C-alpha positions in Angstrom: 76.6 11.4 51.9 77.7 15.0 51.5 77.4 17.4 54.4 74.9 19.6 52.5 71.6 18.2 51.2 71.5 18.8 47.4 68.4 19.6 45.4 67.2 16.5 43.5 66.8 16.5 39.8 64.4 13.9 38.6 65.7 11.9 35.7 62.1 11.4 34.6 60.1 14.6 35.5 57.0 12.8 34.4 57.5 9.9 36.8 54.3 8.7 38.3 53.8 9.1 42.0 52.5 5.9 43.7 51.3 6.3 47.3 53.0 3.7 49.5 50.8 1.7 52.0 50.6 2.9 55.5 52.0 6.4 56.1 49.7 7.5 58.9 52.4 9.6 60.4 54.0 11.4 57.5 53.0 9.7 54.3 55.3 8.7 51.5 55.1 8.3 47.7 57.3 6.3 45.4 58.7 7.6 42.1 60.8 5.1 40.3 63.5 3.9 42.7 63.0 6.8 45.1 60.7 7.6 48.0 59.5 11.2 48.7 58.4 12.3 52.1 57.6 15.6 53.8 60.3 17.1 56.1 60.2 18.6 59.5 62.6 20.3 62.0 64.0 16.8 62.8 65.0 16.1 59.2 68.6 17.4 59.4 69.3 15.1 62.5 67.7 12.1 60.7 69.7 12.7 57.6 72.9 13.0 59.6 72.0 9.6 61.2 71.3 7.9 57.9 74.5 9.3 56.4 76.5 8.0 59.3 74.9 4.5 59.0 75.4 4.4 55.2 78.0 1.6 54.6 77.9 0.5 58.3 74.5 -1.2 58.5 72.7 -2.9 55.6 69.1 -2.2 54.7 69.2 1.6 55.3 67.7 4.1 52.9 70.2 6.5 51.4 69.5 10.3 51.5 69.5 11.6 47.9 68.5 15.2 48.5 65.3 17.3 48.3 63.0 17.5 45.3 61.3 20.6 43.8 58.5 20.4 46.4 60.9 20.4 49.3 60.4 16.7 50.1 63.2 14.5 51.1 64.3 12.0 48.4 65.4 8.6 49.7 66.4 5.4 48.0 63.6 2.9 47.7 64.1 -0.4 49.6 62.8 -3.4 47.7 61.2 -6.2 49.6 57.8 -7.4 50.9 56.1 -5.6 53.8 54.1 -8.0 56.0 50.4 -7.0 56.3 49.9 -6.0 60.0 46.1 -6.7 59.7 46.3 -10.2 58.4 49.8 -11.6 59.1 52.4 -11.9 61.8 56.2 -12.2 61.3 57.6 -15.7 61.0 60.2 -16.8 63.6 62.9 -16.4 60.9 61.8 -12.9 60.2 61.8 -12.0 63.9 65.4 -13.3 64.2 66.5 -11.4 61.1 64.9 -8.2 62.3 66.3 -8.4 65.8 69.7 -9.4 64.7 69.7 -6.3 62.4 68.6 -4.2 65.4 71.7 -5.5 67.3 74.0 -4.6 64.4 72.4 -1.2 64.2 72.8 -0.5 67.9 76.4 -1.5 67.8 77.1 0.7 64.8 75.3 3.8 66.1 77.2 3.9 69.4 79.7 6.2 67.7 77.1 8.7 66.5 75.8 11.7 68.3 73.7 14.7 67.3 72.1 17.5 69.3 68.9 17.3 67.3 66.2 18.5 67.4 64.7 15.0 67.2 61.0 14.4 66.6 60.4 11.8 69.3 60.0 12.3 73.0 62.9 12.4 75.4 63.5 9.3 77.5 65.3 9.0 80.8 69.0 8.2 80.6 69.3 7.4 76.9 72.3 5.4 75.8 72.1 5.6 72.0 70.2 7.0 69.0 67.5 4.5 68.1 65.0 4.1 65.4 62.1 4.2 67.9 59.6 2.6 65.4 60.9 -0.8 64.5 57.9 -2.8 63.5 56.7 -5.0 60.8 55.0 -2.0 59.0 58.4 -0.3 58.8 60.4 -3.3 57.5 60.6 -5.2 54.3 61.7 -8.8 53.8 63.0 -11.2 51.2 61.5 -14.4 52.5 62.7 -14.7 56.1 65.6 -12.3 55.5 65.3 -8.6 56.4 65.8 -6.5 53.3 65.5 -3.1 54.9 64.1 -0.8 57.6 62.5 2.5 56.6 60.6 5.4 58.1 63.3 6.9 60.3 61.4 10.1 61.3 61.0 9.1 64.9 64.7 8.3 65.4 66.2 9.8 68.5 67.8 9.1 71.9 66.6 5.9 73.6 67.8 2.7 75.1 68.2 -0.9 73.7 65.5 -2.1 76.2 62.9 0.4 75.0 63.7 -0.5 71.4 63.2 -4.2 72.1 60.0 -3.5 74.1 58.5 -1.8 71.0 59.6 -4.7 68.9 57.9 -7.0 71.3 54.7 -5.0 71.2 54.6 -5.0 67.4 56.3 -8.3 66.4 55.2 -10.8 69.0 52.7 -9.1 68.8 51.9 -8.3 72.4 49.1 -5.9 71.4 47.2 -9.0 70.2 45.5 -11.5 72.5 47.7 -14.4 71.7 48.3 -17.5 73.9 50.7 -16.8 76.8 52.9 -19.7 75.7 53.3 -18.3 72.2 54.0 -14.8 73.5 56.7 -16.3 75.8 58.3 -18.2 73.0 58.5 -15.2 70.7 59.8 -12.9 73.5 62.5 -15.5 74.2 63.3 -15.5 70.5 63.7 -11.7 70.5 66.0 -11.9 73.6 68.1 -14.7 72.0 68.4 -13.0 68.6 69.5 -9.7 70.3 72.1 -11.6 72.3 74.8 -10.4 74.6 78.0 -8.4 74.3 79.8 -5.8 76.3 76.5 -4.8 78.0 74.5 -7.3 80.1 72.1 -9.6 78.2 68.5 -8.3 78.0 66.2 -11.1 79.0 62.7 -11.9 77.7 61.1 -11.0 81.1 62.8 -7.6 81.0 61.4 -7.0 77.6 57.9 -8.0 78.6 57.9 -5.7 81.7 59.3 -2.8 79.8 56.5 -2.8 77.2 53.8 -1.0 79.3 56.1 1.9 80.1 57.3 2.1 76.5 53.8 2.2 75.1 52.5 4.6 77.7 55.3 7.0 76.8 54.1 6.9 73.2 50.4 7.3 74.2 51.3 10.4 76.3 53.4 11.8 73.5 51.0 11.6 70.6 48.5 14.2 71.8 51.3 16.4 73.2 53.0 16.4 69.8 49.7 17.0 68.0 49.1 20.1 70.2 52.4 21.5 69.0 51.3 21.2 65.4 52.9 17.9 64.4 50.6 17.1 61.4 51.5 13.4 61.5 50.3 13.1 65.1 47.2 15.0 64.2 46.5 12.3 61.6 47.2 9.5 64.1 44.6 11.1 66.5 42.1 11.3 63.7 42.7 7.5 63.1 41.8 6.7 66.7 45.0 7.1 68.7 46.0 7.1 71.5 42.6 5.6 72.6 42.9 2.5 70.4 46.3 1.5 71.7 45.4 2.5 75.2 42.7 -0.2 75.2 45.0 -2.8 73.8 47.7 -1.9 76.4 45.2 -2.2 79.2 44.3 -5.7 77.9 48.0 -6.6 77.8 48.6 -5.6 81.4 45.9 -8.2 82.4 47.7 -10.9 80.4 51.3 -10.2 81.6 51.1 -12.5 84.7 50.2 -15.5 82.5 53.0 -14.7 80.0 55.4 -14.3 83.0 54.4 -17.8 84.2 54.9 -19.2 80.7 58.4 -17.7 80.6 59.2 -19.3 84.0 58.6 -22.9 82.6 
């Protein structure tokens, strides 16, 4: 990617805009093989990150420029998005997503940027993460990950916090699933992420990091909305952070049972 962001010239000026599903935070439309999204103060940092990852990590959208409305133009990632309301990820999809996360974390260690980033600051960050890795931001070809999109919340974080958010969304720990099933899928996440130069992150560590990771998000949403972040205003209109606060409170009551299942 070039250092400057070029203006995008549509090959088909009459291309039809198709609103993509989801998009509570910033919204997105598809035109042909491109995706258009509104920008913010964080966009230069995100574009620098995507440019750095281009060619280093598969399944990353490419930054193509800005269109006539000032929206960012990204390459469209083909694949199927799992319906969060009616489906859960298969074991194979979890392994593929978490293995990709490990590859991404290894690749991004050489990248730094002063920001500004959109997402909240965390204590002692060790890398720039995606911060919103979930089934609604990933597309698959069968059990194989095809791509990860919606990078607007990227910013400084830690591998454990990234895995905790995956656990919340992809086990999914926000749902009242059986402790044994939750333990099995947490163990799958830990195994798929694996070890390396840093100490291995265990399933129990991931489980116990989830309440803090989600509470950080719940505290940040109204604070960001108060600063004028339109995406967070829309999330609050959709029932956040109250909706997730209730599911987090329920998870906290279930953690001891999941812990016992992990110990077996």
